[in-house]
Residue frames as qw, qx, qy, qz and C-alpha x, y, z in Angstrom:
[[0.743, -0.407, -0.417, 0.331, 16.09, -55.23, -24.54],
 [0.408, 0.041, -0.137, 0.902, 18.23, -52.09, -24.49],
 [0.218, -0.461, -0.226, -0.830, 15.15, -49.93, -24.87],
 [0.686, -0.548, -0.451, -0.162, 13.48, -51.74, -21.97],
 [0.665, -0.284, -0.323, 0.610, 16.48, -51.25, -19.71],
 [0.198, 0.200, 0.026, 0.959, 16.73, -47.61, -20.73],
 [0.406, -0.552, -0.367, -0.629, 13.02, -47.14, -20.00],
 [0.721, -0.520, -0.433, 0.146, 13.38, -48.69, -16.55],
 [0.533, -0.117, -0.197, 0.815, 16.36, -46.47, -15.77],
 [0.026, -0.349, -0.171, -0.921, 14.49, -43.38, -16.92],
 [0.567, -0.585, -0.429, -0.389, 11.43, -44.33, -14.86],
 [0.718, -0.407, -0.383, 0.416, 13.58, -44.97, -11.82],
 [0.361, 0.047, -0.062, 0.929, 15.32, -41.63, -12.30],
 [0.237, -0.492, -0.306, -0.780, 11.99, -39.89, -12.72],
 [0.668, -0.586, -0.456, -0.062, 10.76, -41.43, -9.48],
 [0.620, -0.268, -0.268, 0.686, 13.88, -40.26, -7.68],
 [0.145, 0.218, 0.100, 0.960, 13.57, -36.75, -9.11],
 [0.418, -0.557, -0.410, -0.589, 9.87, -36.59, -8.28],
 [0.705, -0.537, -0.435, 0.157, 10.33, -37.86, -4.72],
 [0.534, -0.179, -0.181, 0.807, 13.18, -35.44, -4.08],
 [0.005, 0.326, 0.201, 0.924, 11.00, -32.58, -5.22],
 [0.518, -0.616, -0.491, -0.334, 8.15, -33.30, -2.78],
 [0.101, 0.245, -0.563, 0.782, 8.11, -31.54, 0.60],
 [0.521, -0.540, -0.628, -0.207, 5.61, -32.83, 3.20],
 [0.004, -0.382, 0.406, -0.830, 4.97, -30.45, 6.10],
 [0.388, -0.413, -0.811, 0.148, 3.35, -31.80, 9.29],
 [0.269, -0.852, -0.325, -0.309, 1.11, -29.77, 11.59],
 [0.622, -0.758, -0.007, 0.197, 3.79, -29.52, 14.32],
 [0.653, -0.237, 0.293, 0.656, 6.67, -28.32, 12.14],
 [0.289, 0.858, -0.115, -0.408, 7.99, -25.63, 9.84],
 [0.834, 0.203, 0.321, 0.400, 9.88, -26.34, 6.61],
 [0.069, -0.828, 0.243, 0.501, 12.75, -24.12, 5.46],
 [0.820, 0.493, 0.220, 0.192, 13.52, -24.34, 1.75],
 [0.348, -0.724, 0.340, 0.489, 17.19, -23.61, 1.09],
 [0.756, 0.637, 0.078, 0.128, 18.79, -22.90, -2.25],
 [0.620, 0.477, -0.318, 0.536, 22.58, -23.19, -2.22],
 [0.470, -0.159, -0.570, 0.655, 22.47, -22.81, 1.57],
 [0.102, -0.021, 0.142, -0.984, 20.36, -19.65, 1.55],
 [0.249, 0.437, 0.791, -0.349, 16.74, -19.75, 2.73],
 [0.023, -0.121, -0.528, -0.840, 14.49, -19.06, -0.21],
 [0.538, -0.381, -0.297, -0.691, 11.10, -19.74, 1.41],
 [0.134, -0.120, 0.816, -0.550, 9.42, -20.88, 4.62],
 [0.503, -0.285, -0.675, -0.459, 6.48, -23.28, 4.72],
 [0.184, -0.203, 0.592, -0.758, 4.33, -22.70, 7.83],
 [0.755, 0.032, 0.126, -0.643, 1.13, -24.54, 6.87],
 [0.559, -0.141, 0.817, 0.023, 0.78, -28.32, 6.83],
 [0.755, 0.565, 0.145, -0.298, 0.47, -30.04, 3.45],
 [0.787, 0.073, 0.414, 0.451, 2.42, -31.07, 0.36],
 [0.212, 0.920, -0.129, -0.304, 4.62, -28.64, -1.58],
 [0.886, 0.333, 0.096, 0.309, 7.43, -28.88, -4.11],
 [0.270, -0.824, 0.323, 0.379, 11.04, -27.79, -4.42],
 [0.598, 0.677, -0.405, -0.140, 13.65, -27.95, -7.14],
 [0.965, -0.223, 0.074, 0.116, 15.41, -31.30, -6.79],
 [0.816, 0.064, -0.005, 0.574, 19.18, -31.37, -6.25],
 [0.240, 0.534, -0.025, 0.811, 19.23, -27.57, -6.05],
 [0.411, -0.556, 0.157, -0.705, 16.94, -26.88, -3.15],
 [0.413, -0.058, -0.860, 0.292, 16.89, -28.66, 0.24],
 [0.513, -0.634, -0.246, -0.523, 14.40, -28.66, 3.13],
 [0.223, 0.162, -0.730, 0.625, 15.15, -28.23, 6.83],
 [0.500, -0.581, -0.595, -0.241, 12.65, -28.88, 9.64],
 [0.023, 0.280, -0.485, 0.828, 11.98, -26.77, 12.71],
 [0.150, -0.406, -0.871, 0.231, 9.57, -27.66, 15.53],
 [0.184, -0.469, -0.274, -0.819, 6.32, -25.75, 15.61],
 [0.631, -0.577, -0.510, -0.097, 4.93, -27.13, 18.89],
 [0.361, -0.854, 0.231, -0.297, 5.53, -25.79, 22.40],
 [0.717, 0.266, -0.547, 0.342, 8.93, -26.89, 23.69],
 [0.648, -0.759, -0.011, -0.059, 10.19, -27.31, 27.23],
 [0.536, 0.517, -0.474, 0.470, 13.67, -26.50, 28.46],
 [0.758, -0.604, -0.231, 0.082, 14.76, -27.63, 31.93],
 [0.135, 0.835, -0.385, 0.371, 17.28, -25.28, 33.52],
 [0.658, 0.035, -0.634, 0.405, 19.97, -26.74, 35.75],
 [0.533, -0.777, -0.314, 0.123, 19.68, -26.10, 39.49],
 [0.449, 0.460, -0.178, 0.745, 21.65, -23.02, 40.54],
 [0.393, -0.507, -0.476, 0.601, 22.35, -20.86, 43.58],
 [0.083, 0.712, 0.219, 0.662, 20.95, -17.35, 43.84],
 [0.317, -0.148, -0.497, 0.795, 21.40, -14.67, 46.51],
 [0.108, -0.812, -0.565, -0.096, 18.45, -12.77, 47.99],
 [0.064, 0.838, -0.025, 0.541, 18.41, -9.10, 48.91],
 [0.564, -0.750, 0.250, -0.239, 19.15, -9.97, 52.56],
 [0.175, 0.635, -0.751, 0.035, 22.21, -12.01, 51.48],
 [0.712, -0.125, 0.640, -0.260, 20.60, -15.43, 51.90],
 [0.117, 0.306, -0.828, -0.455, 21.52, -18.21, 49.50],
 [0.749, 0.209, 0.429, -0.459, 18.71, -20.19, 47.86],
 [0.256, -0.117, 0.861, 0.423, 18.64, -22.99, 45.31],
 [0.582, 0.450, 0.111, -0.668, 16.34, -22.56, 42.33],
 [0.298, -0.003, 0.892, 0.339, 15.30, -25.24, 39.83],
 [0.452, 0.538, 0.183, -0.688, 13.09, -24.00, 36.97],
 [0.467, 0.209, 0.747, 0.425, 11.84, -24.89, 33.51],
 [0.182, 0.439, -0.136, -0.869, 10.77, -22.80, 30.51],
 [0.561, 0.495, 0.663, 0.039, 7.98, -23.29, 28.00],
 [0.028, 0.608, -0.279, -0.742, 8.83, -21.69, 24.66],
 [0.700, 0.470, 0.531, 0.087, 8.08, -21.88, 20.94],
 [0.328, -0.104, 0.422, 0.839, 9.38, -20.62, 17.62],
 [0.327, 0.726, 0.404, -0.449, 7.20, -17.81, 16.28],
 [0.423, 0.828, -0.224, -0.293, 9.37, -16.59, 13.42],
 [0.931, -0.042, 0.285, 0.223, 11.18, -19.56, 11.80],
 [0.606, 0.683, -0.012, 0.408, 13.04, -17.35, 9.32],
 [0.116, -0.858, 0.323, -0.382, 14.48, -15.09, 12.03],
 [0.828, -0.444, 0.335, -0.068, 15.21, -18.15, 14.15],
 [0.908, 0.227, 0.173, 0.306, 17.18, -19.75, 11.33],
 [0.416, 0.783, -0.102, 0.451, 19.07, -16.54, 10.54],
 [0.225, -0.804, 0.361, -0.416, 20.10, -15.74, 14.13],
 [0.659, -0.443, 0.571, -0.209, 20.51, -19.21, 15.63],
 [0.186, 0.415, -0.829, -0.324, 21.47, -21.22, 12.55],
 [0.769, -0.079, -0.401, -0.492, 18.28, -23.30, 12.84],
 [0.470, 0.113, -0.810, 0.333, 19.65, -24.96, 15.97],
 [0.626, -0.648, -0.321, -0.291, 17.37, -25.76, 18.91],
 [0.763, -0.318, -0.280, 0.488, 20.43, -26.33, 21.12],
 [0.309, 0.234, -0.029, 0.921, 21.64, -22.80, 20.30],
 [0.361, -0.589, -0.256, -0.676, 18.22, -21.47, 21.25],
 [0.768, -0.536, -0.350, 0.029, 18.26, -23.38, 24.54],
 [0.625, -0.060, -0.219, 0.747, 21.69, -21.94, 25.31],
 [0.013, 0.379, 0.053, 0.924, 20.36, -18.39, 24.83],
 [0.597, -0.575, -0.346, -0.439, 17.24, -19.21, 26.86],
 [0.771, -0.336, -0.401, 0.363, 19.37, -20.59, 29.68],
 [0.414, 0.067, -0.166, 0.893, 21.43, -17.40, 29.89],
 [0.194, -0.426, -0.173, -0.867, 18.51, -14.98, 29.66],
 [0.683, -0.533, -0.389, -0.314, 16.24, -16.82, 32.10],
 [0.725, -0.270, -0.404, 0.488, 18.99, -17.43, 34.66],
 [0.253, 0.156, -0.121, 0.947, 19.93, -13.74, 34.63],
 [0.394, -0.480, -0.254, -0.741, 16.28, -12.77, 35.04],
 [0.766, -0.466, -0.443, -0.006, 15.81, -15.16, 37.98],
 [0.611, -0.125, -0.315, 0.716, 18.99, -13.85, 39.60],
 [0.049, 0.303, 0.020, 0.951, 17.95, -10.23, 39.13],
 [0.546, -0.525, -0.330, -0.564, 14.45, -10.77, 40.52],
 [0.793, -0.428, -0.406, 0.151, 15.48, -12.83, 43.54],
 [0.530, 0.016, -0.257, 0.808, 18.35, -10.47, 44.37],
 [0.118, -0.368, -0.038, -0.922, 15.79, -7.65, 44.69],
 [0.709, -0.469, -0.271, -0.451, 13.61, -9.61, 47.15],
 [0.339, -0.514, 0.681, -0.397, 14.08, -10.76, 50.71],
 [0.098, 0.098, -0.990, -0.036, 14.06, -14.44, 51.48],
 [0.290, 0.352, 0.737, -0.498, 10.59, -14.25, 53.03],
 [0.478, 0.559, -0.032, -0.677, 9.25, -12.44, 49.95],
 [0.307, 0.361, -0.797, -0.376, 10.74, -15.10, 47.67],
 [0.032, 0.085, 0.981, -0.172, 9.17, -17.91, 49.68],
 [0.318, 0.495, 0.580, -0.563, 5.77, -16.19, 49.84],
 [0.374, 0.561, -0.242, -0.697, 5.85, -15.36, 46.11],
 [0.224, -0.104, 0.939, 0.239, 5.35, -18.93, 44.97],
 [0.409, 0.531, 0.701, -0.245, 1.70, -18.34, 43.95],
 [0.509, 0.694, 0.419, 0.289, 2.51, -16.67, 40.63],
 [0.076, -0.982, 0.046, 0.167, 4.10, -13.42, 41.76],
 [0.498, -0.530, 0.531, 0.435, 7.64, -14.74, 41.21],
 [0.563, 0.304, 0.654, 0.403, 6.82, -15.98, 37.70],
 [0.234, 0.915, 0.318, 0.088, 5.27, -12.63, 36.77],
 [0.248, -0.896, 0.239, 0.280, 8.32, -10.75, 38.03],
 [0.563, -0.259, 0.636, 0.460, 10.70, -13.02, 36.07],
 [0.486, 0.543, 0.599, 0.333, 8.68, -12.73, 32.84],
 [0.071, 0.987, 0.137, -0.048, 8.56, -8.95, 33.26],
 [0.399, -0.723, 0.412, 0.385, 12.33, -8.87, 33.71],
 [0.573, 0.049, 0.677, 0.460, 12.85, -10.93, 30.54],
 [0.304, 0.629, -0.005, -0.716, 10.47, -8.77, 28.52],
 [0.799, 0.566, 0.076, -0.189, 10.77, -9.21, 24.73],
 [0.250, -0.695, 0.615, 0.277, 14.45, -10.12, 24.79],
 [0.524, -0.044, 0.824, 0.213, 13.98, -13.42, 22.98],
 [0.570, 0.708, 0.318, -0.269, 11.92, -11.83, 20.22],
 [0.170, 0.796, -0.460, -0.356, 15.14, -10.96, 18.36],
 [0.157, -0.290, 0.927, 0.178, 15.67, -14.67, 17.82],
 [0.542, -0.036, -0.561, -0.624, 12.14, -15.41, 16.62],
 [0.397, -0.176, -0.868, 0.241, 11.33, -17.06, 19.97],
 [0.457, -0.566, -0.031, -0.686, 8.47, -16.48, 22.41],
 [0.182, 0.068, -0.861, 0.471, 8.84, -17.51, 26.06],
 [0.478, -0.499, -0.551, -0.467, 5.44, -18.62, 27.31],
 [0.628, -0.731, 0.023, -0.266, 6.26, -19.05, 30.99],
 [0.365, 0.431, -0.713, 0.416, 9.02, -19.68, 33.49],
 [0.787, -0.496, -0.162, -0.330, 7.93, -22.01, 36.26],
 [0.058, -0.598, 0.714, -0.361, 9.85, -22.87, 39.43],
 [0.784, -0.095, -0.602, -0.118, 9.95, -26.58, 40.23],
 [0.737, -0.437, -0.373, 0.356, 11.93, -26.17, 43.43],
 [0.091, 0.767, -0.198, 0.604, 12.97, -23.18, 45.47],
 [0.840, -0.446, -0.285, 0.117, 14.84, -24.36, 48.52],
 [0.263, -0.897, 0.348, -0.070, 17.54, -23.54, 51.00],
 [0.482, 0.491, -0.710, 0.147, 21.04, -25.02, 50.98],
 [0.815, -0.309, -0.490, -0.006, 21.26, -28.03, 53.27],
 [0.537, 0.053, -0.472, 0.697, 23.96, -26.43, 55.44],
 [0.038, -0.030, 0.320, -0.946, 21.79, -23.53, 56.63],
 [0.438, -0.360, -0.606, -0.557, 18.29, -24.96, 56.17],
 [0.535, -0.463, -0.664, 0.242, 17.94, -25.97, 59.82],
 [0.268, -0.251, -0.272, 0.890, 19.10, -22.55, 61.08],
 [0.196, -0.119, -0.299, -0.926, 16.65, -20.75, 58.80],
 [0.519, -0.413, -0.680, -0.312, 13.78, -23.01, 59.83],
 [0.476, -0.420, -0.578, 0.513, 14.56, -22.43, 63.51],
 [0.097, -0.136, -0.070, 0.983, 14.64, -18.67, 62.96],
 [0.351, -0.238, -0.481, -0.767, 11.32, -18.77, 61.11],
 [0.549, -0.447, -0.706, -0.001, 9.78, -20.90, 63.87],
 [0.361, -0.326, -0.425, 0.764, 11.08, -18.46, 66.50],
 [0.092, -0.013, -0.146, -0.985, 9.60, -15.51, 64.61],
 [0.485, -0.343, -0.606, -0.529, 6.26, -17.30, 64.28],
 [0.520, -0.416, -0.668, 0.332, 6.33, -18.13, 68.02],
 [0.175, -0.196, -0.233, 0.936, 6.90, -14.45, 68.83],
 [0.304, -0.146, -0.360, -0.870, 3.99, -13.44, 66.63],
 [0.565, -0.379, -0.706, -0.198, 1.81, -16.13, 68.23],
 [0.422, -0.343, -0.566, 0.620, 2.83, -14.96, 71.72],
 [0.028, 0.050, 0.009, -0.998, 1.90, -11.38, 70.79],
 [0.468, -0.255, -0.524, -0.665, -1.51, -12.50, 69.54],
 [0.571, -0.375, -0.718, 0.131, -2.07, -14.58, 72.68],
 [0.278, -0.246, -0.409, 0.834, -1.11, -11.67, 74.96],
 [0.219, -0.048, -0.178, -0.958, -3.42, -9.31, 73.06],
 [0.552, -0.299, -0.655, -0.421, -6.21, -11.88, 73.23],
 [0.501, -0.357, -0.673, 0.410, -5.73, -12.42, 76.98],
 [0.099, -0.144, -0.218, 0.960, -5.74, -8.66, 77.56],
 [0.388, -0.135, -0.363, -0.836, -8.93, -8.23, 75.56],
 [0.585, -0.324, -0.734, -0.121, -10.50, -11.21, 77.35],
 [0.364, -0.287, -0.577, 0.672, -9.65, -9.69, 80.75],
 [0.128, 0.029, -0.007, -0.991, -11.22, -6.38, 79.74],
 [0.534, -0.219, -0.551, -0.602, -14.37, -8.23, 78.65],
 [0.561, -0.315, -0.737, 0.207, -14.42, -10.27, 81.88],
 [0.196, -0.186, -0.411, 0.870, -14.00, -7.14, 84.02],
 [0.313, -0.051, -0.187, -0.930, -16.80, -5.37, 82.19],
 [0.602, -0.249, -0.671, -0.353, -19.02, -8.43, 82.50],
 [0.469, -0.277, -0.694, 0.471, -18.29, -8.86, 86.22],
 [0.007, -0.100, -0.224, 0.969, -19.04, -5.19, 86.81],
 [0.466, -0.125, -0.377, -0.790, -22.32, -5.45, 84.93],
 [0.609, -0.274, -0.743, -0.052, -23.26, -8.61, 86.84],
 [0.322, -0.211, -0.579, 0.718, -22.43, -6.92, 90.17],
 [0.201, 0.018, 0.015, -0.979, -24.56, -3.92, 89.26],
 [0.579, -0.179, -0.554, -0.571, -27.44, -6.17, 88.17],
 [0.556, -0.262, -0.754, 0.233, -27.19, -8.25, 91.37],
 [0.137, -0.150, -0.424, 0.883, -27.14, -5.13, 93.55],
 [0.378, -0.040, -0.188, -0.906, -30.17, -3.78, 91.74],
 [0.627, -0.205, -0.683, -0.313, -31.95, -7.14, 92.04],
 [0.440, -0.235, -0.709, 0.498, -31.15, -7.41, 95.76],
 [0.061, 0.090, 0.235, -0.966, -32.36, -3.87, 96.35],
 [0.523, -0.101, -0.400, -0.746, -35.56, -4.64, 94.46],
 [0.604, -0.220, -0.766, 0.002, -36.00, -7.85, 96.47],
 [0.252, -0.191, -0.583, 0.749, -35.52, -5.97, 99.74],
 [0.268, 0.010, -0.015, -0.963, -38.05, -3.39, 98.62],
 [0.615, -0.161, -0.575, -0.515, -40.61, -6.06, 97.71],
 [0.525, -0.219, -0.764, 0.306, -40.02, -7.91, 101.00],
 [0.073, -0.129, -0.405, 0.902, -40.43, -4.68, 102.94],
 [0.443, -0.048, -0.228, -0.866, -43.63, -3.90, 101.06],
 [0.635, -0.183, -0.716, -0.226, -44.89, -7.44, 101.73],
 [0.394, -0.219, -0.696, 0.559, -44.14, -7.20, 105.45],
 [0.125, 0.068, 0.182, -0.973, -45.78, -3.79, 105.60],
 [0.567, -0.108, -0.442, -0.687, -48.83, -5.19, 103.88],
 [0.582, -0.191, -0.783, 0.110, -48.81, -8.16, 106.26],
 [0.206, -0.192, -0.557, 0.781, -48.67, -5.88, 109.29],
 [0.319, -0.008, -0.083, -0.944, -51.43, -3.74, 107.83],
 [0.627, -0.180, -0.627, -0.426, -53.67, -6.78, 107.37],
 [0.494, -0.226, -0.743, 0.391, -52.92, -7.96, 110.91],
 [0.019, -0.094, -0.331, 0.939, -53.63, -4.50, 112.29],
 [0.491, -0.086, -0.286, -0.818, -56.95, -4.40, 110.45],
 [0.637, -0.186, -0.733, -0.146, -57.78, -7.89, 111.68],
 [0.434, -0.258, -0.663, 0.553, -57.01, -7.22, 115.31],
 [0.098, -0.081, 0.104, -0.986, -58.76, -3.89, 115.24],
 [0.667, -0.194, -0.288, -0.659, -62.10, -5.70, 114.94],
 [0.481, -0.353, 0.688, -0.413, -63.02, -7.80, 118.03],
 [0.905, 0.189, 0.241, -0.295, -64.90, -10.42, 116.00],
 [0.730, 0.591, -0.334, 0.074, -62.02, -10.84, 113.64],
 [0.073, -0.668, 0.665, -0.327, -59.56, -10.93, 116.52],
 [0.723, -0.202, 0.581, -0.315, -61.13, -14.02, 117.99],
 [0.904, 0.406, 0.066, -0.118, -61.23, -15.72, 114.57],
 [0.501, 0.706, -0.459, 0.198, -57.60, -14.99, 113.82],
 [0.328, -0.553, 0.680, -0.352, -56.59, -16.10, 117.33],
 [0.875, 0.017, 0.414, -0.252, -58.43, -19.37, 116.72],
 [0.813, 0.569, -0.126, 0.024, -56.74, -19.87, 113.31],
 [0.201, 0.731, -0.588, 0.284, -53.31, -19.11, 114.74],
 [0.599, -0.386, 0.622, -0.324, -53.95, -21.59, 117.57],
 [0.936, 0.246, 0.218, -0.127, -54.77, -24.26, 114.99],
 [0.603, 0.703, -0.341, 0.161, -51.60, -23.47, 113.08],
 [0.143, -0.656, 0.660, -0.338, -49.55, -23.71, 116.28],
 [0.790, -0.158, 0.522, -0.281, -51.18, -27.03, 117.18],
 [0.892, 0.451, 0.023, -0.034, -50.57, -28.42, 113.69],
 [0.361, 0.757, -0.495, 0.225, -46.95, -27.37, 113.80],
 [0.383, -0.537, 0.672, -0.336, -46.47, -29.23, 117.10],
 [0.906, 0.062, 0.370, -0.196, -47.79, -32.51, 115.65],
 [0.330, 0.684, -0.616, -0.209, -44.62, -33.93, 114.12],
 [0.032, -0.288, 0.956, -0.030, -43.50, -37.44, 113.38],
 [0.381, -0.207, -0.851, -0.297, -45.80, -40.41, 113.83],
 [0.181, -0.408, -0.722, 0.529, -47.13, -39.25, 117.21],
 [0.078, -0.471, -0.392, -0.786, -50.31, -37.25, 116.55],
 [0.461, -0.665, -0.571, 0.140, -51.33, -36.84, 120.22],
 [0.122, 0.567, -0.122, 0.805, -51.49, -33.29, 121.56],
 [0.536, -0.533, -0.578, 0.310, -51.40, -32.91, 125.36],
 [0.064, 0.589, -0.030, 0.805, -52.20, -29.48, 126.75],
 [0.195, -0.229, -0.681, 0.668, -52.51, -28.19, 130.27],
 [0.010, 0.751, 0.659, -0.021, -55.74, -26.58, 131.27],
 [0.129, -0.849, -0.091, 0.504, -54.13, -23.20, 131.58],
 [0.447, -0.049, 0.528, 0.720, -52.57, -23.38, 128.10],
 [0.265, 0.437, -0.050, -0.858, -53.71, -20.54, 125.83],
 [0.320, 0.109, -0.760, -0.555, -54.44, -23.09, 123.11],
 [0.173, -0.297, -0.928, 0.142, -56.50, -25.25, 125.48],
 [0.107, 0.474, 0.436, -0.757, -58.40, -22.23, 126.66],
 [0.316, 0.294, -0.368, -0.823, -59.28, -21.35, 123.08],
 [0.350, -0.063, -0.879, -0.318, -60.57, -24.84, 122.40],
 [0.135, -0.359, -0.821, 0.424, -62.41, -24.93, 125.77],
 [0.155, 0.394, 0.210, -0.881, -64.04, -21.60, 125.03],
 [0.313, 0.068, -0.618, -0.718, -65.60, -22.92, 121.82],
 [0.707, -0.031, 0.299, -0.641, -69.19, -24.10, 122.22]]
């Protein structure tokens, strides 16, 4: 019975020793193996490894991308305008050994350093820009300037900052209305300038068009007068030729008399009464 109890105790102890010697590393973490408090090795690949039980211990550090949300803060632009910035940082641990040595393996310590460095970079960048430049730099230019200002500062802690993004970049509530009114006034002035330039250009175009139309109309009227004059001259020439010949004269006189008689027959009354001494009656009487 004693041997059985002793065997169970030994087996239980062996299980405890074996389990305490196993180190399981997940894909999203680093394992730091410490021996008497000093880091003896770093496990960066996922899998199962072993350590000396009761002598060595294992600490865990995150391997995935982390997010740190900075508190909202006031910053001053180059033109002495106050703005409120609210940003967040994406970062990760690249060198777990350096991270553990400089920041005591503490994520909160790392976030404290990130907060200080990023806030100073945001303040430096925005203080070198006017308010309009800050507002118009929301399409990536502001992030690039902040990341350039940070540089490789966090590399000394084994940290890489992936990006600094601005969630909100706004004006203080006490001067927001005044700034909006000033911006609207400036935009109205620009719009008025564009409208005035457009009206001036439109007037120039209208004047040029009116002048061209006047010239074209004058030319067309002159051409019409010339054609009418030529037509009348041709008409008079034909009449002169017609009346120059006695036989044609009588024919044309007869045709003209018919035209005159037809013109006098208007309305529903188609009766033509002529005196005997009327030139038209004489023409008709003279016909056989």
